[in-house]
C-alpha positions in Angstrom: -64.0 -3.2 3.7 -61.6 -4.6 1.1 -62.0 -8.0 2.7 -65.7 -7.8 2.4 -65.5 -6.8 -1.3 -63.1 -9.7 -2.1 -65.5 -12.1 -0.2 -68.4 -10.9 -2.3 -66.5 -11.2 -5.5 -65.3 -14.7 -4.6 -69.0 -15.7 -3.7 -70.1 -14.3 -7.1 -68.0 -16.8 -9.1 -69.7 -20.0 -7.9 -73.1 -18.3 -7.9 -72.7 -17.4 -11.6 -71.4 -20.9 -12.4 -74.4 -22.6 -10.7 -76.9 -20.2 -12.4 -75.3 -20.8 -15.8 -75.6 -24.6 -15.3 -79.2 -24.3 -14.2 -80.1 -22.0 -17.2 -78.3 -24.3 -19.7 -80.1 -27.4 -18.2 -83.5 -25.7 -18.5 -82.7 -24.8 -22.2 -81.7 -28.4 -22.9 -84.5 -30.1 -21.1 -87.1 -30.3 -23.8 -86.7 -33.4 -25.9 -85.1 -33.0 -29.3 -83.6 -29.9 -30.7 -84.7 -27.0 -32.9 -84.1 -28.9 -36.1 -86.4 -31.7 -35.2 -89.2 -29.2 -34.6 -88.3 -27.4 -37.8 -88.5 -30.6 -39.8 -91.9 -31.4 -38.2 -93.2 -28.0 -39.1 -92.0 -28.3 -42.7 -93.5 -31.8 -43.0 -96.8 -30.6 -41.6 -96.8 -27.8 -44.2 -96.2 -30.3 -46.9 -92.7 -28.9 -47.9 -89.8 -31.0 -48.8 -86.8 -31.4 -46.5 -83.2 -32.0 -47.5 -81.8 -34.3 -44.7 -78.2 -33.2 -45.7 -79.1 -29.6 -45.1 -80.5 -30.4 -41.6 -77.4 -32.5 -40.8 -75.2 -29.7 -42.0 -77.0 -27.1 -39.8 -76.8 -29.5 -36.8 -73.0 -29.7 -37.2 -72.7 -26.0 -38.0 -74.4 -25.0 -34.7 -72.9 -27.8 -32.6 -76.0 -29.8 -32.0 -74.1 -33.0 -32.8 -71.6 -32.5 -29.9 -72.0 -33.8 -26.4 -73.8 -31.7 -23.8 -70.7 -30.7 -21.8 -69.0 -29.4 -25.0 -72.1 -27.4 -25.9 -72.1 -25.9 -22.4 -68.5 -24.9 -22.6 -69.0 -23.3 -26.1 -72.1 -21.6 -24.8 -70.4 -20.1 -21.7 -67.2 -19.0 -23.5 -69.3 -17.4 -26.2 -71.4 -15.5 -23.6 -68.1 -14.2 -22.0 -67.1 -12.9 -25.4 -70.5 -11.3 -26.1 -71.7 -13.9 -28.5 -75.1 -14.9 -27.3 -75.8 -17.3 -30.1 -78.2 -17.3 -33.0 -82.0 -17.0 -32.9 -83.5 -19.5 -35.3 -86.9 -18.1 -34.8 -85.9 -14.5 -35.8 -83.1 -15.7 -38.1 -80.6 -13.2 -36.6 -78.0 -13.1 -33.8 -79.5 -13.0 -30.3 -77.5 -9.8 -29.6 -79.4 -8.0 -32.3 -82.8 -9.3 -31.1 -82.1 -8.3 -27.5 -80.3 -5.0 -28.5 -83.4 -3.8 -30.4 -85.5 -4.2 -27.3 -83.0 -3.0 -24.6 -83.4 0.6 -25.6 -87.1 0.6 -24.8 -86.5 -1.3 -21.6 -84.1 1.3 -20.3 -86.4 4.1 -21.5 -89.4 2.6 -19.6 -87.3 2.0 -16.5 -86.1 5.6 -16.5 -89.6 7.1 -17.0 -90.9 4.8 -14.2 -88.2 6.1 -11.8 -89.0 9.8 -12.7 -92.7 9.3 -12.3 -92.2 7.5 -9.0 -90.1 10.4 -7.7 -92.6 13.0 -8.9 -95.3 11.2 -6.9 -93.4 9.8 -3.9 -91.4 12.9 -2.9 -94.3 15.3 -2.7 -96.4 12.6 -0.8 -93.4 12.0 1.6 -92.8 15.8 2.2 -96.6 16.3 2.8 -96.7 13.4 5.2 -93.7 14.6 7.1 -94.9 18.2 7.4 -98.5 17.4 8.3 -97.9 14.6 10.8 -100.6 14.1 13.5 -103.0 16.7 11.9 -106.1 14.9 11.5 
């Protein structure tokens, strides 16, 4: 049994690594970055843009670094519980997700309870009334 558990743990490491590379690649696939989209939105709205501020934000959040460096920073941050910063919500991602996880757990729990309340009586009835009709 211990051998099986160790095997599963050893299989988990490359699986997580491959999944993280695929996820990061999908995140990086769209052309440009958030700041290019942000600049386009501001220009479309007719607002002025300070190029120095945009460049500062690019450097602050590491968008000026090569992709392998950004991946390493992303993975090490995730291991430490830092999921990054949501530019759309202007808050850390952990806060954005944390506010919604409570309701996700609540809905899952209620779903399990309702399923049991329906499934157990149906199963008991089916088992006790087998071949009756």
